[in-house]
N, C-alpha and C positions, 0 to 999 in steps of 0.2 A: 472767374465770371461763369454765369450759368450759359449752357450751350443747347442747341436744338439740332435735331438730325431732320433733314427736310429730303423728301425722296418724290421723284416724279413718277407718278402711277398712270396718268392718261397723256394722250398725244397733244401736241401744241398746234397740230394742222386743225384749221378752222377758227383758231383763237383770234381775239383782237390783236392788234400791234403792240399795244401798252402790255398786255398780258405776256406776250411772248419775251418783250424786252425785260419784264420783271424776273421771268423765270431765268432768263438767261444772266440777270444781275446777281441771281441767287446761284450760279453755277449750273444751272440744269438746262440741258440741251435735248437728250434723248430719254425715252421711257426707261426706268431702272437706275437713272444717275442719283447719285447720293452726295450731300454736302453737309458738312457741320457750320452751323451758323451761331454767332452770339445771339443770345436772347435780350435783345433790347429793342426800343419802341421801332427803329427803322426797319429792322427784321419782321417784326409782328405786322406792320403795315404792307409789307411786300408779301407775307404769307397769307394775309386776310384778301388780297386782291385775286391770288389764284388758288385759293383753299380747295376749289372744286377740282384741281388737277394734281394735289400733291398730298403726301402722308406726312405728318409731323409727329416726333417723338422726342422726348427728354432724352439729351445724350447724357 
């Protein structure tokens, strides 16, 4: 199965509560945190919600 790497590059301070919860559900808490996620529809939806805060690469 394909995987993507997600990195938090901007702070969550001042973001809406649902955006913070989405970042946490991806395993991102602090700037610089990196996680590898499966490339499926659920992950794409989460990424779309906080795309302005993260950097995405194919793993």
